[in-house]
C-alpha positions in Angstrom: -59.6 187.3 -23.0 -62.7 188.5 -21.3 -66.1 187.3 -22.6 -67.5 190.8 -22.1 -68.0 193.6 -19.6 -71.1 193.5 -17.4 -72.4 196.3 -15.2 -74.5 194.9 -12.3 -76.9 197.5 -10.8 -78.2 196.0 -7.6 -78.8 197.5 -4.2 -78.9 194.2 -2.3 -75.3 193.6 -1.3 -75.5 189.8 -1.2 -77.1 189.5 -4.6 -74.6 192.0 -6.1 -71.7 190.2 -4.6 -72.9 186.8 -5.8 -73.4 188.1 -9.4 -70.0 189.7 -9.3 -68.2 186.5 -8.1 -70.2 184.2 -10.5 -69.7 186.2 -13.7 -66.1 186.9 -13.0 -65.6 183.1 -12.6 -67.3 182.7 -16.0 -64.7 184.9 -17.6 -66.5 188.2 -17.7 -65.3 191.6 -16.5 -67.7 192.9 -13.9 -68.5 196.3 -12.3 -71.1 196.8 -9.6 -73.2 199.9 -8.8 -75.6 200.0 -5.9 -77.5 203.1 -7.0 -79.0 204.3 -10.2 -76.9 207.5 -10.4 -73.7 205.5 -9.8 -74.7 203.2 -12.7 -75.2 206.1 -15.0 -71.8 207.6 -14.0 -70.2 204.2 -14.6 -71.5 204.0 -18.2 -70.0 207.5 -18.8 -66.6 206.2 -17.8 -66.7 202.9 -19.7 -69.4 201.3 -21.9 -70.3 197.8 -20.7 -71.4 195.1 -23.1 -74.5 194.5 -21.0 -76.3 195.8 -17.9 -78.1 193.7 -15.3 -80.5 196.2 -13.8 -82.6 195.9 -10.7 -85.9 197.8 -10.8 -86.0 198.7 -7.1 -83.1 201.0 -6.4 -82.7 203.4 -3.4 -82.3 206.6 -5.3 -84.2 206.1 -8.6 -86.1 203.3 -10.2 -84.5 200.9 -12.7 -87.1 202.2 -15.2 -85.7 205.7 -14.9 -82.1 204.4 -15.3 -83.2 202.5 -18.4 -85.0 205.6 -19.8 -81.9 207.7 -19.3 -79.7 205.1 -21.0 -82.0 204.7 -24.0 -82.4 208.4 -24.6 -78.6 209.1 -24.4 -77.0 208.4 -27.8 -73.8 206.9 -26.5 -75.6 204.3 -24.3 -78.7 203.6 -26.3 -77.3 200.4 -27.8 -76.3 198.6 -24.6 -78.4 195.5 -23.8 -80.3 195.7 -20.6 -81.7 192.8 -18.5 -84.1 193.8 -15.7 -84.1 192.1 -12.3 -87.1 192.4 -10.1 -89.0 190.9 -7.2 -92.3 191.5 -9.1 -93.9 189.0 -11.4 -96.7 191.1 -12.8 -97.3 191.3 -16.5 -97.7 195.0 -16.4 -94.2 195.5 -14.9 -92.6 193.3 -17.5 -94.4 195.2 -20.3 -93.3 198.6 -18.8 -89.7 197.5 -18.8 -89.8 196.2 -22.4 -91.6 199.3 -23.6 -88.7 201.3 -22.3 -86.3 199.3 -24.4 -85.1 196.6 -22.1 -83.8 193.5 -23.9 -84.9 190.9 -21.3 -86.5 190.5 -17.9 -86.0 187.9 -15.1 -87.7 187.6 -11.8 -86.1 187.0 -8.4 -85.4 184.4 -7.2 -83.7 183.4 -10.4 -81.7 180.5 -11.7 -78.1 181.7 -12.1 -77.5 179.4 -15.1 -80.6 180.7 -16.8 -79.4 184.3 -16.2 -76.0 183.4 -17.7 -77.6 182.1 -20.8 -79.7 185.2 -21.2 -76.6 187.4 -20.7 -74.6 185.4 -23.3 -77.5 185.5 -25.8 -78.0 189.2 -25.3 -74.4 190.1 -25.8 -74.2 187.9 -28.9 -77.4 189.3 -30.3 -76.2 192.8 -29.8 -72.9 192.1 -31.5 -74.7 190.6 -34.5 -77.5 193.2 -34.8 -75.9 196.4 -33.7 -72.3 195.7 -35.0 -70.3 196.8 -32.0 -66.6 196.5 -31.7 -65.8 193.5 -29.3 -63.0 195.4 -27.5 -64.4 198.9 -27.1 -68.2 198.1 -27.4 -68.5 201.1 -29.7 -70.6 201.0 -32.9 -68.7 200.0 -36.0 -69.2 200.9 -39.7 -72.8 200.1 -40.4 -74.4 201.9 -37.3 -72.1 204.9 -37.8 -73.3 205.3 -41.4 -76.9 204.9 -40.3 -76.4 207.6 -37.6 -74.9 209.9 -40.2 -77.9 209.4 -42.6 -80.2 210.3 -39.7 -78.2 213.4 -39.0 -78.4 214.5 -42.6 -82.1 215.2 -41.9 -81.3 217.0 -38.6 -81.5 220.8 -38.7 -79.1 221.2 -35.8 -75.4 221.8 -36.3 -73.0 219.0 -35.7 -69.4 218.2 -36.2 -67.8 214.9 -37.4 -64.4 214.2 -35.9 -62.0 211.6 -37.4 -59.4 210.3 -35.0 -56.5 207.9 -35.8 -54.0 206.5 -33.4 -50.6 207.0 -35.1 -48.0 204.2 -34.8 -50.7 201.9 -33.2 -50.0 198.9 -35.5 -46.2 199.1 -34.8 -46.9 199.3 -31.1 -49.1 196.2 -31.3 -46.5 194.3 -33.2 -43.8 195.1 -30.6 -45.8 194.9 -27.4 -48.4 192.3 -28.5 -52.1 192.5 -29.5 -53.3 192.3 -25.9 -51.4 195.5 -25.1 -53.0 197.0 -28.3 -56.4 196.0 -27.0 -55.7 197.9 -23.7 -54.8 201.0 -25.8 -58.2 200.7 -27.6 -60.0 200.5 -24.3 -58.1 203.5 -23.0 -59.1 205.4 -26.2 -62.7 204.6 -25.8 -62.6 205.7 -22.2 -60.8 209.0 -23.2 -63.5 209.7 -25.8 -66.2 209.1 -23.3 -64.6 211.5 -20.8 -64.1 214.2 -23.4 -67.8 214.0 -24.5 -68.8 214.0 -20.9 -66.9 217.2 -20.2 -67.4 219.1 -23.5 -70.1 217.3 -25.4 -73.9 216.8 -25.2 -76.2 213.8 -24.4 -76.8 213.4 -28.1 -73.2 213.0 -29.1 -72.1 209.8 -30.7 -68.8 207.9 -30.8 -67.8 204.9 -33.0 -64.9 202.6 -33.8 -64.9 201.9 -37.6 -61.3 200.5 -37.8 -58.8 199.1 -35.3 -56.8 202.3 -35.0 -59.6 204.6 -36.1 -62.4 206.3 -34.1 -65.0 208.9 -34.8 -66.9 211.4 -32.7 -70.0 213.2 -33.8 -70.8 216.1 -31.5 -73.5 218.8 -31.3 -71.3 220.8 -28.9 -70.1 224.3 -29.5 -66.8 223.4 -27.7 -65.3 221.3 -30.4 -61.8 222.8 -30.1 -61.8 222.0 -26.3 -63.0 218.5 -26.9 -60.3 217.8 -29.4 -57.6 219.5 -27.3 -58.6 217.3 -24.3 -58.3 214.1 -26.4 -55.0 215.1 -27.9 -53.3 216.3 -24.7 -54.5 213.6 -22.4 -53.6 210.9 -24.9 -50.0 212.2 -25.1 -49.8 212.2 -21.3 -51.5 208.9 -20.5 -50.3 206.8 -23.3 -46.9 206.8 -21.7 -48.0 204.2 -19.2 -48.5 201.7 -22.0 -44.8 201.7 -22.8 -41.7 200.3 -21.0 -39.6 202.6 -18.9 -36.8 202.5 -21.6 -39.1 203.5 -24.4 -40.7 206.3 -22.3 -37.3 207.7 -21.3 -35.9 207.8 -24.9 -39.3 208.9 -26.4 -39.4 206.2 -29.2 -39.3 202.5 -29.9 -36.5 200.7 -31.7 -37.8 198.4 -34.4 -35.8 196.0 -36.6 -36.7 196.4 -40.3 -34.8 195.0 -43.3 -31.7 194.5 -41.2 -31.8 198.1 -39.9 -32.9 199.5 -36.6 -35.5 202.2 -36.9 -36.7 204.8 -34.5 -40.5 204.7 -34.3 -42.2 207.6 -32.4 -44.5 206.9 -29.5 -48.2 206.8 -30.3 -50.1 210.1 -30.8 -53.5 211.2 -32.3 -54.1 212.5 -35.7 -57.4 214.4 -35.8 -59.4 216.1 -38.5 -63.0 217.3 -38.4 -65.7 218.9 -40.5 -68.8 220.8 -39.4 -72.2 221.5 -40.9 -71.6 225.1 -39.7 -69.2 225.5 -42.7 -70.0 222.6 -45.0 -73.1 221.3 -46.7 -73.3 217.6 -47.8 -75.4 215.5 -50.1 -73.8 212.2 -49.2 -72.3 210.7 -46.1 -69.1 209.8 -48.0 -68.4 213.5 -48.4 -68.4 213.9 -44.7 -66.0 211.1 -44.0 -63.7 212.0 -46.9 -63.3 215.7 -45.9 -62.7 214.9 -42.3 -60.1 212.1 -43.2 -58.4 214.5 -45.6 -58.1 217.1 -42.8 -56.7 214.5 -40.6 -54.1 213.3 -43.1 -52.9 216.9 -43.7 -52.7 217.5 -39.9 -55.5 220.1 -40.0 -57.7 219.8 -36.9 -59.1 223.3 -37.5 -61.3 223.8 -40.6 -61.7 226.7 -42.9 -64.9 228.5 -43.2 -64.1 229.8 -46.6 -67.1 229.5 -49.0 -64.9 227.6 -51.5 -64.9 224.7 -49.0 -68.6 224.3 -49.1 -69.6 221.2 -50.9 -72.8 220.2 -52.7 -76.1 221.4 -51.4 -78.4 219.4 -49.2 
């Protein structure tokens, strides 16, 4: 099992290669970007547990990369360690003021950097409550984000997503295979937000088979349709050829052989365009009820409007 996913953003090839080889050898998953724009694109594809970020990049400064990450809701929680040739106090302060978690000067001791990486990932897990597999926020941060949105005058939509038959799949194929499905789901949500969402959109992972998306987009139906249809297409690769061909799994239960459908998504959502809430529990309960009854489109009837703000 990987110790975490690190994104190395470094334009010096030898340093980037050394960090890649070293941290892979330490049990981490590593991606490398040599430019700032490539780093931002990589975080949109998959959220890393930590970013090692050089300040001096060829296309944009590490400070600008950090600023973009911190002002984008989906990436604002990712720990960042700055790498730089500079050793001036003002440069260190500038990075920390932008929200960097740590700072180390070249040339650096690789063992010291490893300890800083491990400590930053552990601290982020404790303080920010992120899921260890998907690196998405869990229950506490999701609730806090909803409380903040309750004071927001902009319209937004809360989307409740559940992977149906996930637990049975994990029992049949193993929990490591289940973890791969979770990573795929987090990636899919990121792609959908990237295409139809906004920089202020938020995604979370409150339960093993349950995800949430909170979007300010006007294209909610397209976002949901992309998640649903692409999940059905791409989830096939997680099954054996036999299960794909017959379209179900065979599971032994109580001496009987049962047919269990392949995984799919159940989605329900609720929007401030049609509902008013006084408590975050009302938001989650309405969306979950819509999901359970298979209603991914919501009524705008006035009878559905809940208690006033």
